MDTraj code that builds the backbone (N, CA, C; nanometers):
import mdtraj as md
import numpy as np

residues = "MET GLU ARG ILE ALA THR VAL LYS ARG GLU THR ALA GLU THR GLN ILE GLU LEU THR LEU ASN LEU ASP GLY SER GLY LYS CYS SER VAL GLU ASN PRO ILE GLY PHE PHE ASN HIS MET LEU THR SER PHE CYS LYS HIS GLY MET PHE ASP LEU THR GLY SER LEU LYS GLY ASP LEU GLU VAL ASP GLN HIS HIS LEU ILE GLU ASP THR GLY ILE VAL LEU GLY GLN CYS PHE ALA LYS ALA LEU GLY ASP CYS ALA GLY ILE ASN ARG SER GLY PHE PHE ILE TYR PRO MET ASP GLU SER LEU LEU GLN ALA SER VAL ASP PHE GLY GLY ARG SER PHE LEU VAL CYS ASN ALA ASP LEU THR ARG ILE PRO LEU VAL SER LEU GLY GLN ASP GLY LYS GLU ALA SER PHE GLN THR ASP CYS PHE GLU ASP PHE TRP GLN GLY PHE VAL GLY GLY ALA LYS CYS ASN LEU HIS LEU ASP THR ILE ARG GLY ARG SER ASP HIS HIS LYS MET GLU GLY LEU PHE LYS ALA ALA SER ARG ALA ILE ARG SER ALA VAL GLU ILE ASP PRO ARG ARG LYS GLY ALA ILE PRO SER THR LYS GLY VAL ILE VAL".split()
xyz = np.array([
    [-0.5904, 7.0502, 2.0139],
    [-0.7273, 7.1007, 2.0272],
    [-0.7573, 7.1297, 2.1747],
    [-0.8102, 7.2455, 2.2015],
    [-0.8435, 7.2830, 2.3383],
    [-0.9659, 7.2046, 2.3868],
    [-0.9560, 7.1552, 2.5078],
    [-1.0688, 7.0843, 2.5681],
    [-1.1210, 7.1693, 2.6839],
    [-1.1991, 7.2699, 2.6474],
    [-1.2516, 7.3679, 2.7420],
    [-1.4030, 7.3758, 2.7259],
    [-1.4738, 7.3853, 2.8368],
    [-1.6202, 7.3938, 2.8302],
    [-1.6731, 7.4896, 2.9359],
    [-1.7794, 7.5613, 2.8996],
    [-1.8504, 7.6490, 2.9923],
    [-1.9956, 7.6042, 3.0020],
    [-2.0460, 7.5944, 3.1248],
    [-2.1851, 7.5555, 3.1465],
    [-2.2473, 7.6510, 3.2479],
    [-2.3689, 7.6958, 3.2164],
    [-2.4455, 7.7803, 3.3084],
    [-2.5709, 7.7058, 3.3532],
    [-2.6077, 7.7227, 3.4775],
    [-2.7317, 7.6657, 3.5302],
    [-2.7983, 7.7710, 3.6165],
    [-2.9187, 7.8093, 3.5795],
    [-2.9932, 7.9088, 3.6561],
    [-3.1310, 7.8537, 3.6882],
    [-3.1603, 7.8434, 3.8166],
    [-3.2915, 7.7989, 3.8623],
    [-3.3399, 7.8958, 3.9704],
    [-3.4562, 7.8688, 4.0257],
    [-3.5072, 7.9512, 4.1347],
    [-3.4256, 7.9304, 4.2622],
    [-3.3420, 7.8250, 4.2633],
    [-3.2639, 7.7926, 4.3826],
    [-3.1161, 7.8282, 4.3703],
    [-3.0604, 7.8145, 4.2494],
    [-2.9165, 7.8367, 4.2322],
    [-2.8851, 7.9073, 4.1015],
    [-2.7726, 7.9778, 4.1012],
    [-2.7192, 8.0409, 3.9803],
    [-2.5706, 8.0048, 3.9758],
    [-2.5364, 7.9205, 3.8791],
    [-2.4017, 7.8645, 3.8721],
    [-2.3469, 7.8788, 3.7316],
    [-2.2209, 7.9205, 3.7211],
    [-2.1515, 7.9240, 3.5931],
    [-2.0080, 7.8766, 3.6160],
    [-1.9658, 7.7760, 3.5392],
    [-1.8311, 7.7231, 3.5512],
    [-1.7677, 7.7066, 3.4138],
    [-1.6381, 7.7337, 3.4072],
    [-1.5577, 7.7063, 3.2881],
    [-1.4454, 7.6128, 3.3278],
    [-1.4343, 7.5005, 3.2578],
    [-1.3375, 7.3965, 3.2890],
    [-1.2401, 7.3770, 3.1741],
    [-1.1119, 7.3706, 3.2068],
    [-1.0081, 7.3349, 3.1111],
    [-0.9475, 7.2022, 3.1566],
    [-0.9698, 7.0970, 3.0779],
    [-0.9193, 6.9648, 3.1153],
    [-0.7675, 6.9590, 3.1178],
    [-0.7041, 7.0424, 3.0372],
    [-0.5581, 7.0383, 3.0230],
    [-0.4948, 7.1620, 3.0841],
    [-0.5337, 7.1912, 3.2058],
    [-0.4871, 7.3118, 3.2722],
    [-0.3634, 7.2899, 3.3560],
    [-0.3452, 7.3785, 3.4536],
    [-0.2277, 7.3715, 3.5410],
    [-0.2668, 7.3611, 3.6883],
    [-0.3950, 7.3346, 3.7148],
    [-0.4390, 7.3133, 3.8521],
    [-0.4906, 7.4359, 3.9236],
    [-0.5349, 7.5371, 3.8480],
    [-0.5810, 7.6615, 3.9088],
    [-0.7329, 7.6599, 3.9290],
    [-0.7750, 7.7005, 4.0475],
    [-0.9180, 7.7116, 4.0791],
    [-0.9474, 7.8534, 4.1232],
    [-1.0355, 7.9214, 4.0497],
    [-1.0753, 8.0572, 4.0848],
    [-1.2275, 8.0668, 4.0724],
    [-1.2956, 8.0192, 4.1745],
    [-1.4411, 8.0128, 4.1750],
    [-1.4946, 8.0917, 4.2938],
    [-1.5867, 8.1827, 4.2676],
    [-1.6536, 8.2546, 4.3764],
    [-1.7470, 8.1557, 4.4458],
    [-1.7095, 8.1187, 4.5686],
    [-1.7773, 8.0097, 4.6389],
    [-1.8051, 8.0531, 4.7825],
    [-1.9316, 8.0616, 4.8237],
    [-1.9624, 8.1113, 4.9578],
    [-1.9412, 8.0106, 5.0699],
    [-1.9089, 7.8854, 5.0353],
    [-1.8932, 7.7810, 5.1376],
    [-1.7451, 7.7463, 5.1497],
    [-1.6848, 7.7832, 5.2608],
    [-1.5400, 7.7723, 5.2772],
    [-1.4836, 7.6329, 5.2553],
    [-1.5389, 7.5334, 5.3226],
    [-1.4847, 7.3986, 5.3093],
    [-1.5055, 7.3443, 5.1682],
    [-1.6184, 7.3753, 5.1083],
    [-1.6468, 7.3318, 4.9713],
    [-1.5476, 7.3938, 4.8734],
    [-1.5117, 7.5190, 4.8974],
    [-1.4105, 7.5847, 4.8144],
    [-1.2762, 7.5138, 4.8287],
    [-1.2452, 7.4733, 4.9504],
    [-1.1224, 7.3978, 4.9763],
    [-1.1222, 7.2666, 4.8969],
    [-1.2378, 7.1993, 4.8890],
    [-1.2480, 7.0730, 4.8154],
    [-1.2299, 7.0951, 4.6650],
    [-1.2934, 7.1976, 4.6103],
    [-1.2797, 7.2247, 4.4666],
    [-1.1363, 7.2659, 4.4319],
    [-1.0739, 7.3418, 4.5218],
    [-0.9353, 7.3820, 4.5002],
    [-0.8433, 7.2606, 4.4982],
    [-0.8653, 7.1678, 4.5915],
    [-0.7860, 7.0451, 4.5955],
    [-0.8105, 6.9601, 4.4716],
    [-0.9361, 6.9519, 4.4283],
    [-0.9724, 6.8757, 4.3090],
    [-0.8955, 6.9268, 4.1873],
    [-0.8920, 7.0573, 4.1707],
    [-0.8217, 7.1166, 4.0557],
    [-0.6709, 7.0981, 4.0678],
    [-0.6176, 7.1230, 4.1863],
    [-0.4727, 7.1152, 4.2071],
    [-0.4186, 6.9759, 4.1744],
    [-0.4876, 6.8729, 4.2186],
    [-0.4375, 6.7372, 4.2009],
    [-0.4788, 6.6770, 4.0667],
    [-0.5851, 6.7284, 4.0063],
    [-0.6258, 6.6792, 3.8755],
    [-0.5653, 6.7573, 3.7605],
    [-0.4990, 6.8690, 3.7936],
    [-0.4422, 6.9585, 3.6920],
    [-0.5507, 7.0133, 3.5999],
    [-0.6657, 7.0428, 3.6595],
    [-0.7753, 7.1071, 3.5873],
    [-0.7796, 7.2545, 3.6246],
    [-0.8134, 7.3410, 3.5289],
    [-0.8385, 7.4817, 3.5580],
    [-0.9890, 7.5028, 3.5649],
    [-1.0336, 7.5717, 3.6703],
    [-1.1770, 7.5939, 3.6898],
    [-1.2004, 7.7372, 3.7338],
    [-1.2889, 7.8068, 3.6639],
    [-1.3278, 7.9432, 3.7005],
    [-1.4794, 7.9527, 3.7015],
    [-1.5311, 8.0545, 3.7702],
    [-1.6750, 8.0756, 3.7683],
    [-1.7274, 8.1277, 3.8999],
    [-1.8569, 8.1109, 3.9195],
    [-1.9220, 8.1613, 4.0407],
    [-2.0373, 8.0700, 4.0810],
    [-2.0581, 8.0613, 4.2130],
    [-2.1648, 7.9793, 4.2701],
    [-2.2509, 8.0663, 4.3606],
    [-2.3806, 8.0682, 4.3342],
    [-2.4741, 8.1415, 4.4193],
    [-2.5962, 8.0526, 4.4415],
    [-2.6496, 8.0566, 4.5639],
    [-2.7653, 7.9727, 4.5913],
    [-2.8368, 8.0109, 4.7184],
    [-2.9445, 7.9377, 4.7462],
    [-3.0332, 7.9681, 4.8589],
    [-2.9794, 7.9061, 4.9881],
    [-2.8683, 7.9601, 5.0356],
    [-2.8067, 7.9069, 5.1566],
    [-2.8917, 7.9315, 5.2811],
    [-2.9913, 8.0199, 5.2687],
    [-3.0828, 8.0392, 5.3812],
    [-3.1705, 7.9152, 5.4008],
    [-3.1797, 7.8310, 5.2986],
    [-3.2521, 7.7036, 5.3103],
    [-3.1583, 7.6004, 5.3705],
    [-3.0556, 7.5627, 5.2957],
    [-2.9406, 7.4867, 5.3435],
    [-2.8415, 7.4771, 5.2284],
    [-2.7364, 7.3966, 5.2421],
    [-2.6300, 7.3925, 5.1408],
    [-2.6569, 7.2924, 5.0292],
    [-2.7577, 7.2090, 5.0460],
    [-2.7816, 7.0983, 4.9533],
    [-2.7983, 7.1434, 4.8087],
    [-2.8863, 7.2399, 4.7830],
    [-2.9142, 7.2809, 4.6450],
    [-2.7880, 7.3283, 4.5739],
    [-2.7098, 7.4133, 4.6398],
    [-2.5920, 7.4717, 4.5759],
    [-2.4844, 7.3664, 4.5522],
    [-2.4625, 7.2800, 4.6485],
    [-2.3566, 7.1794, 4.6346],
    [-2.3937, 7.0749, 4.5306],
    [-2.5165, 7.0253, 4.5335],
    [-2.5584, 6.9264, 4.4345],
    [-2.5579, 6.9852, 4.2939],
    [-2.6101, 7.1062, 4.2786],
    [-2.6157, 7.1683, 4.1462],
    [-2.4757, 7.1992, 4.0931],
    [-2.3824, 7.2317, 4.1823],
    [-2.2446, 7.2518, 4.1389],
    [-2.1870, 7.1210, 4.0847],
    [-2.2184, 7.0110, 4.1500],
    [-2.1760, 6.8809, 4.0998],
    [-2.2314, 6.8535, 3.9614],
    [-2.3590, 6.8865, 3.9403],
    [-2.4217, 6.8673, 3.8094],
    [-2.3498, 6.9492, 3.7027],
    [-2.3257, 7.0769, 3.7326],
    [-2.2626, 7.1662, 3.6344],
    [-2.1193, 7.1231, 3.6058],
    [-2.0443, 7.0866, 3.7094],
    [-1.9069, 7.0422, 3.6868],
    [-1.9058, 6.9150, 3.6022],
    [-1.9964, 6.8238, 3.6304],
    [-2.0063, 6.7028, 3.5499],
    [-2.0398, 6.7334, 3.4056],
    [-2.1319, 6.8278, 3.3840],
    [-2.1684, 6.8672, 3.2478],
    [-2.0507, 6.9314, 3.1756],
    [-1.9674, 7.0037, 3.2494],
    [-1.8461, 7.0612, 3.1904],
    [-1.7541, 6.9509, 3.1393],
    [-1.7378, 6.8461, 3.2188],
    [-1.6542, 6.7342, 3.1751],
    [-1.7131, 6.6691, 3.0507],
    [-1.8436, 6.6435, 3.0509],
    [-1.9073, 6.5793, 2.9363],
    [-1.8931, 6.6643, 2.8103],
    [-1.9110, 6.7944, 2.8250],
    [-1.9024, 6.8850, 2.7105],
    [-1.7594, 6.8944, 2.6590],
    [-1.6627, 6.9038, 2.7505],
    [-1.5222, 6.9159, 2.7096],
    [-1.4712, 6.7867, 2.6458],
    [-1.5224, 6.6720, 2.6903],
    [-1.4780, 6.5436, 2.6367],
    [-1.5420, 6.5114, 2.5017],
    [-1.6594, 6.5673, 2.4770],
    [-1.7263, 6.5415, 2.3495],
    [-1.7540, 6.3932, 2.3306],
    [-1.7044, 6.3355, 2.2203],
    [-1.7287, 6.1935, 2.1937],
    [-1.6281, 6.1022, 2.2632],
    [-1.5404, 6.1596, 2.3452],
    [-1.4396, 6.0850, 2.4224],
    [-1.3321, 6.0212, 2.3353],
    [-1.3188, 6.0648, 2.2123],
    [-1.2197, 6.0072, 2.1215],
    [-1.0787, 6.0202, 2.1785],
    [-1.0056, 5.9093, 2.1802],
    [-0.8650, 5.9107, 2.2159],
    [-0.8312, 5.9049, 2.3631],
    [-0.9315, 5.9152, 2.4526],
    [-0.8993, 5.9191, 2.5956],
    [-0.8809, 5.7786, 2.6523],
    [-0.8221, 5.7722, 2.7715],
    [-0.8081, 5.6436, 2.8399],
    [-0.9441, 5.5869, 2.8792],
    [-1.0355, 5.6754, 2.9143],
    [-1.1740, 5.6459, 2.9522],
    [-1.1902, 5.6092, 3.0987],
    [-1.1050, 5.5237, 3.1538],
    [-1.1183, 5.4832, 3.2936],
    [-0.9929, 5.5184, 3.3724],
    [-1.0090, 5.5298, 3.5038],
    [-0.8961, 5.5632, 3.5896],
    [-0.9195, 5.5172, 3.7319],
    [-0.8113, 5.5021, 3.8059],
    [-0.8170, 5.4486, 3.9420],
    [-0.7048, 5.5118, 4.0239],
    [-0.7334, 5.5436, 4.1507],
    [-0.6273, 5.5995, 4.2345],
    [-0.6571, 5.5712, 4.3817],
    [-0.5527, 5.5395, 4.4567],
    [-0.5613, 5.5279, 4.6024],
    [-0.4799, 5.6408, 4.6627],
    [-0.5438, 5.7209, 4.7491],
    [-0.4783, 5.8391, 4.8050],
    [-0.4652, 5.8252, 4.9566],
    [-0.3421, 5.8311, 5.0096],
    [-0.3230, 5.8287, 5.1547],
    [-0.3261, 5.9708, 5.2109],
    [-0.3990, 5.9909, 5.3185],
    [-0.4018, 6.1214, 5.3837],
    [-0.3980, 6.1017, 5.5352],
    [-0.2776, 6.1106, 5.5891],
    [-0.2555, 6.0864, 5.7314],
    [-0.3118, 5.9494, 5.7709],
    [-0.4073, 5.9466, 5.8628],
    [-0.4604, 5.8181, 5.9098],
    [-0.5608, 5.7557, 5.8134],
    [-0.5990, 5.8312, 5.7106],
    [-0.7021, 5.7857, 5.6178],
    [-0.6424, 5.7325, 5.4881],
    [-0.7098, 5.6354, 5.4299],
    [-0.6715, 5.5804, 5.3005],
    [-0.7967, 5.5740, 5.2147],
    [-0.7920, 5.6426, 5.0997],
    [-0.9103, 5.6624, 5.0170],
    [-0.8895, 5.6089, 4.8758],
    [-0.9974, 5.5623, 4.8151],
    [-0.9891, 5.5007, 4.6830],
    [-1.0988, 5.5544, 4.5912],
    [-1.0622, 5.5791, 4.4657],
    [-1.1594, 5.6242, 4.3654],
    [-1.1363, 5.5500, 4.2349],
    [-1.2460, 5.5109, 4.1699],
    [-1.2421, 5.4469, 4.0384],
    [-1.3483, 5.5114, 3.9517],
    [-1.3139, 5.5420, 3.8253],
    [-1.4078, 5.6123, 3.7379],
    [-1.4037, 5.5544, 3.5974],
    [-1.5180, 5.5581, 3.5305],
    [-1.5273, 5.5160, 3.3909],
    [-1.6212, 5.6110, 3.3176],
    [-1.5675, 5.6824, 3.2185],
    [-1.6493, 5.7715, 3.1370],
    [-1.7080, 5.6902, 3.0210],
    [-1.7999, 5.6013, 3.0559],
    [-1.8568, 5.5093, 2.9589],
    [-1.9957, 5.5454, 2.9113],
    [-2.0439, 5.6656, 2.9466],
    [-2.1739, 5.7097, 2.8977],
    [-2.2908, 5.6762, 2.9884],
    [-2.2658, 5.6087, 3.0997],
    [-2.3726, 5.5720, 3.1930],
    [-2.3413, 5.6301, 3.3304],
    [-2.4436, 5.6721, 3.4010],
    [-2.4271, 5.7385, 3.5305],
    [-2.4542, 5.6417, 3.6447],
    [-2.3557, 5.6249, 3.7306],
    [-2.3768, 5.5429, 3.8504],
    [-2.2746, 5.5829, 3.9559],
    [-2.3226, 5.6003, 4.0781],
    [-2.2358, 5.6364, 4.1898],
    [-2.2454, 5.5318, 4.2996],
    [-2.1306, 5.4868, 4.3471],
    [-2.1218, 5.4091, 4.4704],
    [-2.0332, 5.4892, 4.5647],
    [-2.0889, 5.5327, 4.6759],
    [-2.0153, 5.6190, 4.7679],
    [-2.0163, 5.5587, 4.9078],
    [-1.9028, 5.5039, 4.9460],
    [-1.8852, 5.4507, 5.0811],
    [-1.7813, 5.5367, 5.1528],
    [-1.8221, 5.6608, 5.1820],
    [-1.7283, 5.7567, 5.2421],
    [-1.7088, 5.7339, 5.3909],
    [-1.8053, 5.6678, 5.4558],
    [-1.7965, 5.6371, 5.5989],
    [-1.7824, 5.7642, 5.6828],
    [-1.8691, 5.8622, 5.6549],
    [-1.8664, 5.9888, 5.7289],
    [-1.9568, 5.9818, 5.8519],
    [-1.9256, 6.0647, 5.9518],
    [-2.0070, 6.0683, 6.0738],
    [-2.1369, 6.1439, 6.0538],
    [-2.1459, 6.2252, 5.9490],
    [-2.2610, 6.3130, 5.9196],
    [-2.2692, 6.4321, 6.0142],
    [-2.1674, 6.4516, 6.0967],
    [-2.1634, 6.5689, 6.1848],
    [-2.1037, 6.6855, 6.1068],
    [-2.1714, 6.8024, 6.0999],
    [-2.1176, 6.9162, 6.0238],
    [-1.9806, 6.9601, 6.0744],
    [-1.8954, 7.0031, 5.9802],
    [-1.7667, 7.0612, 6.0163],
    [-1.7879, 7.2088, 6.0452],
    [-1.7386, 7.2555, 6.1579],
    [-1.7599, 7.3941, 6.2010],
    [-1.6331, 7.4750, 6.1769],
    [-1.6507, 7.5955, 6.1205],
    [-1.5378, 7.6849, 6.0938],
    [-1.5872, 7.8278, 6.1066],
    [-1.5051, 7.9238, 6.0632],
    [-1.5448, 8.0637, 6.0611],
    [-1.5640, 8.1087, 5.9172],
    [-1.6714, 8.1826, 5.8918],
    [-1.6948, 8.2377, 5.7598],
    [-1.6101, 8.3614, 5.7363],
    [-1.6208, 8.4170, 5.6145],
    [-1.5426, 8.5355, 5.5806],
    [-1.5809, 8.6551, 5.6666],
    [-1.7030, 8.6538, 5.7201],
    [-1.7478, 8.7633, 5.8065],
    [-1.7083, 8.7415, 5.9522],
    [-1.6341, 8.6348, 5.9795],
    [-1.5908, 8.6070, 6.1152],
    [-1.6922, 8.5318, 6.1987],
    [-1.8094, 8.5052, 6.1410],
    [-1.9137, 8.4334, 6.2136],
    [-1.8990, 8.2835, 6.1909],
    [-1.9566, 8.2081, 6.2819],
    [-1.9463, 8.0625, 6.2721],
    [-2.0155, 8.0126, 6.1456],
    [-1.9481, 7.9241, 6.0754],
    [-2.0035, 7.8634, 5.9551],
    [-1.9843, 7.7126, 5.9660],
    [-2.0462, 7.6391, 5.8772],
    [-2.0324, 7.4939, 5.8827],
    [-2.0441, 7.4351, 5.7434],
    [-2.0009, 7.3100, 5.7296],
    [-2.0191, 7.2357, 5.6054],
    [-2.1038, 7.1140, 5.6364],
    [-2.2140, 7.1000, 5.5638],
    [-2.3026, 6.9860, 5.5843],
    [-2.2402, 6.8626, 5.5187],
    [-2.1841, 6.7754, 5.5996],
    [-2.1118, 6.6615, 5.5443],
    [-2.2025, 6.5669, 5.4654],
    [-2.3337, 6.5703, 5.4921],
    [-2.4231, 6.4840, 5.4143],
    [-2.4351, 6.5314, 5.2698],
    [-2.3888, 6.6539, 5.2410],
    [-2.3918, 6.7055, 5.1040],
    [-2.2746, 6.6543, 5.0202],
    [-2.1777, 6.5903, 5.0843],
    [-2.0635, 6.5346, 5.0104],
    [-2.1114, 6.4375, 4.9028],
    [-2.1965, 6.3428, 4.9410],
    [-2.2469, 6.2457, 4.8439],
    [-2.3387, 6.3130, 4.7421],
    [-2.4125, 6.4166, 4.7842],
    [-2.5007, 6.4898, 4.6914],
    [-2.4202, 6.5497, 4.5766],
    [-2.3025, 6.6041, 4.6088],
    [-2.2169, 6.6624, 4.5054],
    [-2.1781, 6.5584, 4.4012],
    [-2.1312, 6.4435, 4.4479],
    [-2.0847, 6.3414, 4.3539],
    [-2.2000, 6.2764, 4.2784],
    [-2.3178, 6.2691, 4.3409],
    [-2.4344, 6.2187, 4.2692],
    [-2.4689, 6.3117, 4.1541],
    [-2.4629, 6.4415, 4.1797],
    [-2.4847, 6.5387, 4.0729],
    [-2.3776, 6.5285, 3.9657],
    [-2.2535, 6.5074, 4.0075],
    [-2.1420, 6.4992, 3.9127],
    [-2.1590, 6.3842, 3.8153],
    [-2.1866, 6.2641, 3.8661],
    [-2.1971, 6.1489, 3.7755],
    [-2.3144, 6.1648, 3.6797],
    [-2.4219, 6.2299, 3.7263],
    [-2.5348, 6.2539, 3.6377],
    [-2.4988, 6.3475, 3.5238],
    [-2.4233, 6.4519, 3.5566],
    [-2.3828, 6.5478, 3.4536],
    [-2.2751, 6.4948, 3.3624],
    [-2.1803, 6.4172, 3.4176],
    [-2.0659, 6.3686, 3.3400],
    [-2.0957, 6.2399, 3.2649],
    [-2.2046, 6.1714, 3.3044],
    [-2.2389, 6.0406, 3.2463],
    [-2.1236, 5.9415, 3.2652],
    [-2.0844, 5.9268, 3.3917],
    [-1.9754, 5.8362, 3.4254],
    [-2.0138, 5.7472, 3.5427],
    [-1.9436, 5.6371, 3.5572],
    [-1.9500, 5.5546, 3.6776],
    [-1.8412, 5.6037, 3.7716],
    [-1.8731, 5.6164, 3.9000],
    [-1.7731, 5.6593, 3.9978],
    [-1.7933, 5.5819, 4.1268],
    [-1.6859, 5.5201, 4.1740],
    [-1.6876, 5.4484, 4.3010],
    [-1.5908, 5.5183, 4.3958],
    [-1.6411, 5.5589, 4.5112],
    [-1.5614, 5.6265, 4.6132],
    [-1.5664, 5.5442, 4.7416],
    [-1.4493, 5.5096, 4.7937],
    [-1.4449, 5.4249, 4.9124],
    [-1.3410, 5.4734, 5.0125],
    [-1.3838, 5.4839, 5.1383],
    [-1.2894, 5.5030, 5.2475],
    [-1.2434, 5.3657, 5.2927],
    [-1.1162, 5.3382, 5.2727],
    [-1.0609, 5.2100, 5.3156],
    [-1.0443, 5.2098, 5.4669],
    [-0.9933, 5.3204, 5.5202],
    [-0.9859, 5.3402, 5.6650],
    [-0.9670, 5.4883, 5.6915],
    [-0.9971, 5.5298, 5.8154],
    [-0.9806, 5.6698, 5.8500],
    [-1.0595, 5.7083, 5.9728],
    [-1.0251, 5.8217, 6.0306],
    [-1.0928, 5.8732, 6.1495],
    [-1.1582, 6.0081, 6.1230],
    [-1.0816, 6.1023, 6.0648],
    [-1.1264, 6.2397, 6.0468],
    [-1.2157, 6.2547, 5.9233],
    [-1.3349, 6.3122, 5.9423],
    [-1.4225, 6.3400, 5.8279],
    [-1.3548, 6.4350, 5.7293],
    [-1.2810, 6.5316, 5.7813],
    [-1.2087, 6.6249, 5.6951],
    [-1.1128, 6.5485, 5.6045],
    [-1.0344, 6.4609, 5.6628],
    [-0.9377, 6.3843, 5.5847],
    [-1.0064, 6.2906, 5.4857],
    [-1.1164, 6.2284, 5.5270],
    [-1.1877, 6.1368, 5.4379],
    [-1.2400, 6.2106, 5.3151],
    [-1.3060, 6.3231, 5.3370],
    [-1.3633, 6.3966, 5.2246],
    [-1.2564, 6.4568, 5.1352],
    [-1.1561, 6.5182, 5.1956],
    [-1.0496, 6.5782, 5.1149],
    [-0.9724, 6.4712, 5.0390],
    [-0.9423, 6.3593, 5.1062],
    [-0.8718, 6.2512, 5.0397],
    [-0.9518, 6.1911, 4.9252],
    [-1.0842, 6.1825, 4.9415],
    [-1.1684, 6.1294, 4.8338],
    [-1.1761, 6.2269, 4.7166],
    [-1.1803, 6.3577, 4.7432],
    [-1.1751, 6.4552, 4.6343],
    [-1.0435, 6.4425, 4.5581],
    [-0.9339, 6.4247, 4.6308],
    [-0.8032, 6.4134, 4.5665],
    [-0.7914, 6.2820, 4.4895],
    [-0.8385, 6.1723, 4.5495],
    [-0.8356, 6.0437, 4.4800],
    [-0.9206, 6.0499, 4.3535],
    [-1.0388, 6.1113, 4.3642],
    [-1.1268, 6.1235, 4.2473],
    [-1.0616, 6.2070, 4.1384],
    [-0.9970, 6.3167, 4.1775],
    [-0.9353, 6.4035, 4.0775],
    [-0.8227, 6.3321, 4.0041],
    [-0.7449, 6.2521, 4.0772],
    [-0.6356, 6.1787, 4.0140],
    [-0.6886, 6.0679, 3.9233],
    [-0.7953, 6.0004, 3.9669],
    [-0.8564, 5.8969, 3.8830],
    [-0.9165, 5.9577, 3.7574],
    [-0.9856, 6.0705, 3.7735],
    [-1.0474, 6.1388, 3.6595],
    [-0.9404, 6.1923, 3.5652],
    [-0.8351, 6.2485, 3.6219],
    [-0.7243, 6.2974, 3.5389],
    [-0.6706, 6.1859, 3.4498],
    [-0.6494, 6.0690, 3.5081],
    [-0.5998, 5.9553, 3.4308],
    [-0.6995, 5.9142, 3.3227],
    [-0.8277, 5.9170, 3.3565],
    [-0.9306, 5.8731, 3.2622],
    [-0.9437, 5.9655, 3.1419],
    [-0.9289, 6.0963, 3.1637],
    [-0.9538, 6.1916, 3.0546],
    [-0.8283, 6.2246, 2.9740],
    [-0.7122, 6.1750, 3.0187],
    [-0.5899, 6.2006, 2.9431],
    [-0.5923, 6.1268, 2.8091],
    [-0.5293, 6.1875, 2.7109],
    [-0.5224, 6.1300, 2.5775],
    [-0.4198, 6.0169, 2.5747],
    [-0.4595, 5.9021, 2.5215],
    [-0.3700, 5.7886, 2.5023],
    [-0.3178, 5.7940, 2.3588],
    [-0.1892, 5.8276, 2.3391],
    [-0.1375, 5.8422, 2.2022],
    [-0.1459, 5.7127, 2.1215],
    [-0.1456, 5.5978, 2.1884],
    [-0.1539, 5.4704, 2.1166],
    [-0.2931, 5.4477, 2.0577],
    [-0.3937, 5.5176, 2.1147],
    [-0.5305, 5.4986, 2.0659],
    [-0.5537, 5.5706, 1.9333],
    [-0.4709, 5.6716, 1.9054],
    [-0.4740, 5.7443, 1.7779],
    [-0.6128, 5.7996, 1.7437],
    [-0.6787, 5.8554, 1.8477],
    [-0.8062, 5.9227, 1.8255],
    [-0.9273, 5.8333, 1.8167],
    [-0.9108, 5.7045, 1.8401],
    [-1.0236, 5.6122, 1.8301],
    [-1.1140, 5.6257, 1.9527],
    [-1.2422, 5.5911, 1.9367],
    [-1.3355, 5.5898, 2.0482],
    [-1.3031, 5.4694, 2.1374],
    [-1.2860, 5.4897, 2.2681],
    [-1.2467, 5.3802, 2.3566],
    [-1.3648, 5.2909, 2.3962],
    [-1.4247, 5.2261, 2.2982],
    [-1.5375, 5.1371, 2.3241],
    [-1.5517, 5.0376, 2.2101],
    [-1.5845, 4.9129, 2.2412],
    [-1.6103, 4.8131, 2.1383],
    [-1.7374, 4.8452, 2.0599],
    [-1.8221, 4.9320, 2.1160],
    [-1.9441, 4.9750, 2.0460],
    [-1.9120, 5.0726, 1.9321],
    [-1.7940, 5.1372, 1.9435],
    [-1.7588, 5.2390, 1.8451],
    [-1.8135, 5.3751, 1.8806],
    [-1.8849, 5.3839, 1.9933],
    [-1.9428, 5.5107, 2.0388],
    [-1.9654, 5.5015, 2.1886],
    [-1.9509, 5.6141, 2.2579],
    [-1.9801, 5.6200, 2.4019],
    [-2.1223, 5.6693, 2.4184],
    [-2.2119, 5.5822, 2.4657],
    [-2.3522, 5.6195, 2.4869],
    [-2.4004, 5.5610, 2.6191],
])
top = md.Topology()
chain = top.add_chain()
for i, resn in enumerate(residues, 1):
    res = top.add_residue(resn, chain, resSeq=i)
    for name in ("N", "CA", "C"):
        top.add_atom(name, md.element.get_by_symbol(name[0]), res)
traj = md.Trajectory(xyz[None], top)
């Protein structure tokens, strides 16, 4: 059975459409106006073996918060929709990802409740780069937690993100995206021993 979901979100601030395949090959093809954020989503898909397509548009003349947070919400909703009743999955996952001087940890549980603990230990200083037009662009590092807060709300999962150690904000954020993707990949994979049963003593994920 294909585990694919499409979610659209249109507000006065953002217009987002994403299609997620849980059992993909790691391809990310999303129209994304924020360079570093696109790099994070690409890494998330590559290491989680998720396929993601779609487009992101938003009021970047205000700042990046609305678009990044709403993308997290939509991506989380894609996971919730694709998982359905969560029958047969592992449900929880954990991964520690080393990235040069940084060591990052992620733990997730698709148990029907939303909660985020994010100890990314970022400096909050924006990362500066060049946009596609050759002009200076930046990534608001304070939006990193906004994305994951939106994600857990949409996915109805618990997620703990921790920087064990590290210096570079780039490495911390990228390593946490990769750790999260690997933890999530483990959580959503089908456990053949479960034989399609709901992974909860309640008999339902709520």
